[in-house]
Every structure is written in C-alpha cells, then in structure tokens.
Residue frames relative to the residue before (quaternion, step in Angstrom):
aa qw qx qy qz dx dy dz
M 1.0000 0.0000 0.0000 0.0000 0.00 0.00 0.00
P 0.5153 -0.6480 0.4476 0.3380 3.65 -0.88 0.82
R 0.6422 -0.5533 0.3791 0.3711 3.56 -1.18 0.73
K 0.6633 0.5245 -0.3325 0.4177 3.58 0.89 -0.96
I 0.6509 0.5150 -0.3179 0.4582 3.61 0.93 -0.84
I 0.6185 0.5482 -0.3405 0.4484 3.56 1.01 -0.87
I 0.6710 0.4970 -0.2983 0.4624 3.58 0.92 -0.98
L 0.6522 0.5139 -0.3178 0.4578 3.57 0.96 -0.82
N 0.6052 0.5572 -0.3368 0.4581 3.59 1.07 -0.84
I 0.6986 0.4681 -0.2785 0.4639 3.55 0.74 -1.05
S 0.6546 0.5155 -0.3204 0.4507 3.59 0.91 -0.82
V 0.6947 0.4569 -0.2889 0.4745 3.58 0.85 -0.88
A 0.6009 0.5658 -0.3423 0.4491 3.56 1.06 -0.80
I 0.6775 0.4854 -0.2913 0.4696 3.60 0.92 -0.96
T 0.6257 0.5408 -0.3132 0.4669 3.57 1.05 -0.88
L 0.6807 0.4832 -0.2838 0.4718 3.55 0.87 -0.95
L 0.6227 0.5545 -0.3304 0.4423 3.56 1.02 -0.85
L 0.6869 0.4761 -0.2712 0.4774 3.59 0.90 -1.05
A 0.6634 0.4950 -0.3131 0.4657 3.60 0.92 -0.83
S 0.6445 0.5207 -0.3264 0.4549 3.57 0.93 -0.81
C 0.6484 0.5089 -0.3214 0.4662 3.56 0.92 -0.87
A 0.6494 0.5173 -0.3131 0.4611 3.59 0.97 -0.83
R 0.6927 0.4849 -0.2884 0.4494 3.56 0.90 -0.84
T 0.7459 0.4119 -0.2206 0.4747 3.61 1.04 -0.74
T 0.7167 0.3956 -0.2648 0.5097 3.63 1.22 0.05
I 0.2706 0.7929 -0.5107 0.1931 3.56 1.21 0.38
E 0.6593 0.5313 -0.3250 0.4211 3.59 0.94 -0.78
N 0.6778 0.4684 -0.2996 0.4811 3.63 1.21 -0.31
I 0.5658 0.6087 -0.3996 0.3869 3.62 1.19 -0.14
Q 0.2682 -0.7539 0.5852 0.1311 3.52 -1.00 0.94
P 0.5878 -0.5763 0.4097 0.3931 3.61 -1.02 0.59
D 0.4818 -0.6671 0.4882 0.2908 3.56 -1.04 0.79
K 0.5900 -0.5536 0.4373 0.3927 3.51 -1.24 0.33
T 0.6485 -0.5095 0.3877 0.4118 3.55 -1.24 0.39
P 0.4512 -0.7102 0.4593 0.2848 3.63 -0.69 1.02
A 0.6431 -0.5321 0.4011 0.3774 3.52 -1.30 0.36
P 0.6092 -0.5816 0.3825 0.3799 3.62 -1.00 0.75
S 0.6215 0.5562 -0.3523 0.4246 3.61 1.03 -0.74
E 0.6644 0.4995 -0.3154 0.4578 3.64 1.11 -0.46
V 0.8154 -0.1071 0.1333 0.5531 3.57 0.57 -1.07
S 0.0380 -0.8661 0.4983 0.0022 3.55 0.80 1.08
A 0.6778 0.5184 -0.2888 0.4341 3.56 1.01 -0.81
T 0.8074 0.2499 -0.1115 0.5228 3.54 1.13 -0.56
K 0.2670 0.8398 -0.4539 0.1318 3.60 1.27 0.31
S 0.7347 0.4113 -0.2564 0.4747 3.56 1.13 -0.50
A 0.5741 0.6037 -0.3754 0.4063 3.54 1.32 -0.02
S 0.4402 -0.6720 0.5271 0.2770 3.56 -1.26 0.48
V 0.6506 -0.4956 0.3767 0.4350 3.55 -1.25 0.34
P 0.6786 0.4893 -0.3351 0.4333 3.71 0.74 -0.84
S 0.6789 0.4762 -0.3216 0.4570 3.61 0.96 -0.76
L 0.6062 0.5384 -0.3401 0.4763 3.58 1.12 -0.67
A 0.6778 0.4993 -0.2956 0.4517 3.55 0.85 -0.99
Q 0.6657 0.5114 -0.3006 0.4528 3.58 0.93 -0.92
T 0.6243 0.5491 -0.3190 0.4550 3.55 1.09 -0.82
L 0.6725 0.5009 -0.2956 0.4575 3.55 0.91 -0.97
I 0.7489 0.4297 -0.2643 0.4298 3.62 0.55 -1.08
S 0.6385 0.5224 -0.3397 0.4516 3.60 1.19 -0.44
N 0.5629 0.5829 -0.3683 0.4558 3.55 1.37 -0.15
S 0.4054 -0.7433 0.4762 0.2373 3.60 -0.55 1.09
N 0.6798 0.4781 -0.2864 0.4766 3.58 1.23 -0.36
Y 0.3952 0.7269 -0.4690 0.3090 3.57 1.35 0.01
L 0.8399 0.0784 -0.1163 0.5244 3.59 -0.91 1.05
R 0.2526 0.7883 -0.5356 0.1667 3.62 1.07 0.50
E 0.6290 0.5296 -0.3507 0.4483 3.64 0.98 -0.62
C 0.6157 0.5251 -0.3438 0.4764 3.60 1.09 -0.64
K 0.6752 0.5158 -0.3074 0.4285 3.59 0.97 -0.84
T 0.5313 0.5925 -0.4261 0.4302 3.58 1.20 -0.08
I 0.6277 0.5131 -0.3244 0.4873 3.57 1.30 -0.35
N 0.7771 -0.1421 0.1304 0.5991 3.53 0.98 -0.95
R 0.2520 -0.7941 0.5379 0.1287 3.61 -0.53 1.11
S 0.6547 0.5247 -0.3181 0.4415 3.52 1.10 -0.62
K 0.1074 -0.8068 0.5805 0.0220 3.59 -1.13 0.53
L 0.4743 -0.6502 0.5172 0.2911 3.55 -1.12 0.79
T 0.1972 -0.8044 0.5506 0.1047 3.58 -1.08 0.65
E 0.6398 0.5239 -0.3196 0.4627 3.63 1.28 -0.14
Q 0.6226 -0.5481 0.3983 0.3914 3.61 -1.15 0.59
I 0.3111 -0.7327 0.5874 0.1461 3.46 -1.19 0.88
P 0.1734 -0.7940 0.5707 0.1175 3.66 -0.51 1.03
Y 0.3767 -0.6324 0.5877 0.3358 3.59 -1.29 0.08
K 0.7978 -0.1686 0.0248 0.5784 3.53 -0.29 1.36
D 0.7803 -0.2708 0.1987 0.5276 3.64 -0.52 -1.07
I 0.5443 0.5983 -0.4119 0.4197 3.57 1.18 0.39
W 0.1269 -0.7975 0.5899 -0.0006 3.56 -0.69 1.23
P 0.3248 -0.7563 0.5310 0.2013 3.64 -0.35 1.12
G 0.7533 0.2917 -0.2600 0.5290 3.58 -0.84 1.00
K 0.7663 0.3294 -0.1803 0.5213 3.62 1.19 -0.30
T 0.7205 0.4576 -0.2718 0.4446 3.60 0.80 -1.03
R 0.3187 -0.7710 0.5254 0.1675 3.56 -0.79 1.02
E 0.6765 -0.5154 0.3667 0.3772 3.56 -1.28 0.59
S 0.6509 0.5427 -0.3117 0.4298 3.53 1.02 -0.90
R 0.6303 0.5370 -0.3248 0.4569 3.62 1.14 -0.44
L 0.6030 0.6218 -0.3711 0.3348 3.57 1.04 -0.64
V 0.6336 0.5367 -0.3556 0.4290 3.60 0.93 -0.75
A 0.6434 0.5139 -0.3128 0.4735 3.57 1.08 -0.75
L 0.6952 0.4704 -0.2628 0.4758 3.59 1.07 -0.72
L 0.8517 0.2011 -0.0325 0.4829 3.53 0.88 -1.05
G 0.4499 -0.6433 0.4670 0.4071 3.51 1.26 -0.46
A 0.7064 -0.4141 0.3308 0.4691 3.57 -1.32 -0.15
P 0.5203 -0.6486 0.4600 0.3114 3.60 -1.11 0.72
D 0.5579 -0.5857 0.4712 0.3517 3.52 -1.28 0.45
E 0.7737 0.0320 0.0277 0.6321 3.56 1.15 -0.85
A 0.0136 0.7691 -0.6390 0.0008 3.56 -1.19 0.48
F 0.1428 0.7625 -0.6255 0.0838 3.55 -1.14 0.83
T 0.2689 -0.7706 0.5637 0.1270 3.53 -1.23 0.53
I 0.0323 -0.7852 0.6184 -0.0079 3.56 -0.98 0.91
K 0.8472 -0.1406 0.0635 0.5085 3.59 -0.58 1.16
G 0.7809 -0.3689 0.1715 0.4740 3.56 0.81 1.03
V 0.6465 0.4789 -0.3168 0.5023 3.58 1.28 -0.09
T 0.1817 -0.7996 0.5677 0.0730 3.56 -0.57 1.19
N 0.1396 -0.8024 0.5773 0.0583 3.56 -0.92 0.91
W 0.1018 -0.7797 0.6163 0.0435 3.58 -0.76 1.04
V 0.1629 -0.7970 0.5792 0.0535 3.57 -0.93 0.92
Y 0.0255 -0.7639 0.6442 -0.0268 3.53 -0.96 1.02
G 0.8003 -0.2176 0.1338 0.5425 3.61 -0.19 1.17
G 0.8244 -0.1924 0.1505 0.5106 3.57 -0.60 -1.12
M 0.6473 0.4811 -0.3215 0.4961 3.56 1.21 0.44
G 0.0527 -0.7883 0.6124 0.0297 3.54 -1.08 0.77
L 0.1802 -0.7875 0.5815 0.0957 3.58 -1.17 0.62
F 0.2767 -0.7178 0.6106 0.1880 3.54 -1.18 0.72
I 0.0649 -0.8004 0.5958 0.0126 3.58 -0.84 0.91
E 0.0233 0.7888 -0.6132 0.0335 3.59 -0.86 1.01
E 0.8426 -0.0205 -0.0415 0.5365 3.57 -0.87 1.07
G 0.7478 -0.4604 0.2164 0.4267 3.52 0.97 0.98
V 0.6807 0.4438 -0.2604 0.5214 3.58 1.32 0.01
V 0.4864 -0.6425 0.5134 0.2949 3.59 -1.05 0.81
T 0.1192 -0.8125 0.5656 0.0757 3.58 -0.72 0.92
E 0.8060 -0.0018 0.0065 0.5919 3.58 1.20 -0.45
V 0.1523 -0.7451 0.6417 0.0993 3.54 -1.20 0.69
L 0.1148 -0.7922 0.5982 0.0377 3.55 -0.86 1.08
V 0.0592 -0.8261 0.5598 -0.0266 3.59 -0.64 1.14
Q 0.3227 -0.7077 0.5865 0.2259 3.54 -0.94 0.86
V 0.3366 -0.7657 0.5259 0.1543 3.58 -0.99 0.87
D 0.4307 -0.6749 0.5462 0.2465 3.52 -1.01 0.87
Q 0.3797 -0.7742 0.4605 0.2108 3.57 -0.40 1.21
Q 0.6442 0.5311 -0.3219 0.4464 3.59 1.18 -0.37
S 0.8119 0.2414 -0.1102 0.5201 3.59 1.02 -0.79
G 0.5124 0.6670 -0.4222 0.3380 3.59 1.19 -0.04
L 0.5692 -0.5940 0.4443 0.3547 3.62 -1.18 0.53
T 0.4848 -0.6476 0.5207 0.2729 3.53 -1.21 0.75
L 0.6715 -0.4709 0.3738 0.4332 3.55 -1.30 0.15
E 0.6488 0.5206 -0.3250 0.4499 3.56 0.95 -0.78
Q 0.6666 0.4964 -0.2999 0.4684 3.55 1.02 -0.88
L 0.6195 0.5345 -0.3463 0.4588 3.59 1.08 -0.72
V 0.6412 0.5085 -0.3218 0.4762 3.62 0.98 -0.78
L 0.6427 0.5262 -0.3094 0.4630 3.56 0.99 -0.80
K 0.6921 0.4847 -0.2497 0.4729 3.56 1.17 -0.79
Y 0.8209 0.2757 -0.0879 0.4924 3.57 0.84 -1.08
G 0.4837 -0.6020 0.4711 0.4263 3.53 1.18 -0.61
C 0.6733 -0.4638 0.3630 0.4470 3.59 -1.32 -0.12
P 0.5805 -0.6001 0.4392 0.3316 3.55 -1.22 0.61
D 0.5724 -0.5539 0.4590 0.3936 3.54 -1.26 0.22
I 0.7892 -0.1038 0.0951 0.5978 3.55 0.99 -0.79
V 0.2706 -0.7417 0.5951 0.1497 3.62 -1.18 0.63
F 0.1396 -0.7985 0.5836 0.0480 3.61 -1.02 0.88
A 0.2186 -0.6818 0.6672 0.2054 3.58 -1.11 0.60
I 0.1785 -0.8169 0.5479 0.0249 3.56 -0.84 1.10
N 0.2011 -0.7554 0.6141 0.1087 3.52 -1.13 0.78
T 0.0591 -0.8192 0.5703 0.0116 3.61 -0.66 1.07
T 0.5189 0.6532 -0.4181 0.3595 3.57 1.21 0.27
E 0.5920 -0.5905 0.4023 0.3728 3.59 -1.14 0.40
D 0.7060 0.4666 -0.2708 0.4588 3.60 0.99 -0.76
Q 0.3257 -0.7912 0.4644 0.2284 3.62 1.30 -0.18
V 0.4388 0.6594 -0.4789 0.3786 3.53 0.98 0.94
G 0.8314 0.0973 -0.1128 0.5354 3.54 -0.75 1.07
Y 0.4178 -0.6910 0.5214 0.2761 3.61 -1.29 -0.14
T 0.2445 -0.8222 0.5109 0.0572 3.52 -0.99 0.92
G 0.7925 0.1948 -0.1056 0.5682 3.53 1.28 -0.18
T 0.2215 -0.7654 0.5914 0.1240 3.59 -1.25 0.34
R 0.1168 -0.7948 0.5942 0.0396 3.56 -0.94 0.94
F 0.1549 -0.7477 0.6410 0.0773 3.54 -0.93 0.97
I 0.0875 -0.8681 0.4867 -0.0436 3.51 -0.14 1.37
Y 0.0708 -0.7663 0.6385 0.0049 3.54 -0.88 1.09
Y 0.0770 -0.8516 0.5175 0.0317 3.55 0.47 1.23
G 0.6299 0.5722 -0.3385 0.4015 3.60 1.10 -0.55
I 0.7584 0.2626 -0.1841 0.5675 3.62 1.24 -0.40
G 0.5388 -0.6993 0.3595 0.3023 3.56 1.24 0.22
I 0.6292 0.5023 -0.3773 0.4577 3.59 0.79 0.93
E 0.0426 -0.8054 0.5910 -0.0158 3.56 -1.09 0.71
F 0.1832 -0.7855 0.5838 0.0928 3.55 -0.91 0.89
Y 0.1308 -0.8176 0.5605 0.0151 3.58 -0.66 1.13
F 0.1289 -0.7634 0.6324 0.0265 3.53 -0.86 1.13
M 0.3355 -0.7558 0.5291 0.1905 3.58 -0.87 0.96
N 0.6649 0.3892 -0.3444 0.5364 3.56 0.93 0.94
Y 0.0499 -0.7734 0.6317 0.0180 3.53 -1.25 0.50
P 0.5153 -0.3072 -0.7903 0.1244 1.51 -1.48 2.00
V 0.4480 -0.6819 0.5078 0.2765 3.57 -1.31 -0.08
K 0.3897 -0.6785 0.5616 0.2692 3.52 -1.39 0.07
L 0.6133 -0.5636 0.3894 0.3932 3.58 -1.12 0.49
A 0.6645 0.4964 -0.2908 0.4768 3.61 1.23 -0.54
D 0.5200 0.6501 -0.4225 0.3584 3.62 1.21 -0.12
V 0.3109 -0.7214 0.5933 0.1756 3.59 -1.20 0.70
P 0.4799 -0.6769 0.4568 0.3208 3.65 -0.85 0.88
D 0.4955 -0.6457 0.4971 0.3008 3.54 -1.24 0.48
N 0.8046 0.0486 0.0056 0.5919 3.53 1.04 -0.83
I 0.1538 -0.7392 0.6428 0.1298 3.56 -1.28 0.45
A 0.1380 -0.7783 0.6075 0.0781 3.57 -0.93 0.85
Y 0.1767 -0.7499 0.6339 0.0680 3.56 -1.00 0.95
F 0.1206 0.7990 -0.5800 0.1028 3.61 -0.80 0.94
Q 0.6752 -0.4861 0.3677 0.4154 3.54 -1.30 0.11
P 0.5069 -0.6586 0.4455 0.3328 3.66 -0.75 0.92
M 0.0758 0.7998 -0.5898 0.0818 3.57 -1.03 0.75
G 0.5845 -0.5672 0.4427 0.3750 3.56 -1.27 0.07
L 0.7228 -0.4385 0.3055 0.4382 3.56 -1.34 0.18
Q 0.7029 0.4891 -0.2957 0.4235 3.57 0.65 -1.08
E 0.6620 0.4912 -0.3214 0.4660 3.63 0.99 -0.81
Y 0.6317 0.5178 -0.3528 0.4565 3.56 1.02 -0.74
L 0.6515 0.5072 -0.3334 0.4551 3.63 0.87 -0.90
K 0.6862 0.4948 -0.2984 0.4418 3.59 0.87 -0.90
K 0.6614 0.5082 -0.3100 0.4562 3.61 0.95 -0.83
N 0.7323 0.3986 -0.2153 0.5084 3.58 1.04 -0.71
G 0.6047 -0.6238 0.3465 0.3538 3.64 1.19 0.22
W 0.4850 0.7134 -0.4230 0.2773 3.64 1.20 -0.16
T 0.5662 0.6022 -0.3934 0.4025 3.61 1.20 -0.28
V 0.7600 0.3326 -0.1809 0.5283 3.59 1.25 -0.42
M 0.6602 0.4824 -0.3221 0.4771 3.57 1.18 -0.27
G 0.4788 -0.6941 0.4741 0.2534 3.53 -1.06 0.83
I 0.6596 -0.5407 0.3631 0.3751 3.58 -1.31 0.16
Q 0.4482 0.6220 -0.4983 0.4049 3.59 1.21 0.30
S 0.6990 0.4749 -0.2859 0.4517 3.59 0.99 -0.76
G 0.7925 -0.1508 0.1084 0.5809 3.55 1.05 -0.66
R 0.0745 -0.8286 0.5549 0.0000 3.57 -0.96 0.79
P 0.4450 -0.6766 0.5077 0.2940 3.63 -0.83 0.91
I 0.0598 -0.8365 0.5443 -0.0203 3.62 -0.72 0.97
E 0.5620 -0.5670 0.4837 0.3587 3.50 -1.40 0.29
W 0.6692 -0.5045 0.3789 0.3925 3.58 -1.27 0.45
T 0.6651 0.5258 -0.2803 0.4501 3.54 1.04 -0.93
E 0.6278 0.5081 -0.3355 0.4849 3.56 1.20 -0.46
A 0.6527 0.5422 -0.3055 0.4320 3.61 1.09 -0.79
L 0.7646 0.3765 -0.1939 0.4858 3.60 1.06 -0.69
K 0.1863 -0.7562 0.6146 0.1252 3.50 -1.21 0.54
C-alpha cells in the first residue's frame, strides 16, 4: 500500500476513534467550568444550547455570509451514493469494497477507506468523514456559493488546557453536512481539513448528538460570521 494511503488510513482511524469515544461517552461528561472573562466575557454564564438558539433566532445572524450567497440548499447532501441514516452496512461492500480497517467501540462500528471513514450503528451508516485534499478541495467561499450559508458556526477548542480556540466548524445540520477547519479564525480562501456527512436534523438534536448540551463553552462556542473570519 502506498505510503500516502497508509498515513491517511492512520489519520482517519485516529479521528474516527476519538469521535466515536466522544459520541459514546456523552453521558459521562460533566459541564466545564465557566470560561475566563478574556474568552467570552459577554456570555460566560450562558450554555452552548442557549447561545446557539439565540444566534439562529436572530434574523441578522450570518448576514455578512449572506452577501456572498443568499440562497441555500434544503435537501440532504449524500457522500456519493452513501446516504447517512438510510444506507445500510450491507450496501457498502458493493459500493466501496472491503474496508482497509474496521473497529467497533460501544456499538459504533467504524470502517476506514483511505482518507474516508464511516460510522455504522445498528447496521446503518450514520456519518461519513472525509479528509479533504488541500490542493483540489473547494475553499470556504466556494462552499458557501455551492451550499449557501451554514446554519451555525462554531469555534472549537481541541487543547487539553482549554485556552483559546483551535478550529472552526461551519455546520449545515438541516442538510447534513459540516466543514471543519483545523484553524481559527479562517480565511475565505482556506480549504477545510475534513467534511462530515450525516442525517439531517434540527439544532437541538445536533447539539445533543455531538455532546454540546453537556459541554461548556470552553470546548466550543457558537460564533458570528465576523468572528470566524480573519
């Protein structure tokens, strides 16, 4: 197997492992302490769900993004012929062949194909995670032109000390797609590092499935478009 594919396999496997652990241990997560005033002084007493609901209920939310593209897709976005929430595990071998790697954690099976990984629960694909080629992938501006503005934007912290933010997520929970950049803030010319495809859902379901109903805003915070860009 080529060295590049081996590296991609390991990277995706690690990402899937971490994501799977996070999804299956949500009930054990305790709310984070109130963040330092220097981080989110205006919202230090608010929860992630309340902040998110406040933002999306504002008709002016993401107004700067809408100057790029006011229209928006409303139908689920599949990854090729794989539809999260619909495509069964038995169909994957016919579509993709046998996986390069496979492992299961607390009922969630993970299949890895090169730079792509799949979450499978009860025999149905629930999410597809794809690494993006930084040379050929679409930029943030091109993604907005293609899909419209996201439903919500998150600043993400992946560090142990929970200081500052290290990543940015542009989340389209209504059509089931999310673009993750391993930097914060980002530029319109930046290409995402990963794309996740999942079953469309509402805001509260998305927050619950990803653990944000129990994690504090040190781990991740809903933000304005102007905060996400530099």
